[in-house]
N, C-alpha and C positions, 0 to 999 in steps of 0.2 A: 694332581702329579705334582711331586714336592722333587726340584730339581738340587743339586749338589753343585760346589762347588767344592774341589779337592775332597776331603772328609768333612766338611762342613755344608749345612742344605743354608741353600739359603735364609738370609733374614738373621739367620743364629749369627751368636758371636764365635770369630774363628777360634778362640780360645777358650778356657777355665780361669782365666786372669780377672781377678777382680779389683773394678777400680772405682775410687771413690768417687768420682765425680759423676758417675752413673745416674744416680739419684736424682742431682741436680740439675743437668744435663737436661735429663727429661721435662723437667719443671722450665727450666730457664730457654729451653731451645724451640718452647711453643710460639709463635708468630708477635703476640703482644707483649708478654710479660717484658722482655728487656726494657721496652718503654712505658708499661707502667712504672713497675721499678724504678725508672727514669723521672719520671714525672711526681712521684713522692717523695725520691729525694730531692728534687729540686723546688718541690712548692712545698714541703712539710707534711700536715694534714689536709685530707682532702674527701670531699665527699664525691658521693658515686654520678652526679650530675655534673660537677665541675671536672669529672675526672673524664669522660663520656664527652665533652666540652673541649678536652685540650688534645683528646685523639680522634681526630678526625678519619672517619672511615670504620672506624670499630661499632661492631653493634651491641643494644643492650647486655644480649647474650654472652655472649663472649667478653664484654666487661666483664659480668658477673661469673661467669667458669673462672676465669684468671685470677680474683680476686677472691672467690675458693678456694683454687690452686693453692694459692698464695698465703691463704691465711690458713689453711691443712699444714702447709710447708714450714710455719711459723718464722716467714719472710718476713709479712704484716702483720698489724693489727687490727681488728672488725670492731670497734666500739660504738652500740647500740644503745640511743637513748632513750627515756620513757617519757617522753613530750609526746603531745599530740600538734603537728604532724611528725611522725618517724624521725629520727634525725639518724644517721649512723656517717661514720664518718673513719677513712680510713687509715694507717700512719706504718712506717718501715718501726719493725723491728730492730733491737743492737744487731742483728744475724743479719737484715735485710739492709739494714746499713753500711755492712760488712761487704755483703757479695755486691752491692751499686758500686764500692769504690772500688773490689776488684774487675768487676765487667765495666767501669766508664772505660778505662783504655782501651778497648778492645770494641768497645762502641763508637770511641772516636779515630781509631782506626777505620772500622768499617765508612764511617759516616766520611771521610777522608777518600777512601777506597770507591765506594759508588762518584763523587765529584769526580774527581779521575777518569772514572767509566764512562759518564757522560759527557764529558768535555774533548775525548779520546772519540766518543761517537756522533758527536755534534758533527755537522758537516762543515764546513769551513768557509769561511765570508772572505778570506782574505783571497788578492787574485793567485792564481798560479803562476810561479816565476818560469814556466818552463817555457811559457805563450809564447 
């Protein structure tokens, strides 16, 4: 059963407006994507295991999927070297660097917001002055 709200079906856009950010939001909206971009932006060229070490809690499959999506979108470059053992390095492309610079203020804001929420939700250790 498909439910509707007004003239649109649930899950469909409310209008036929095209948004230039739609495709990029689909990519950067995934859980680990901004973290991977930030690591590559802060550390430069990195190998898979170094990225995995920096991103505590990410699975190898998820990291591989994120790197594949970012490479396909042209935001990172994957360079494989013909060596034994195989070596693969990842770095930001020009577009990836531009995007990282643009989303950095958003990440800073989110970091401050999370910090504020943690402080607000933390039980106070100060005595209640009304007692």
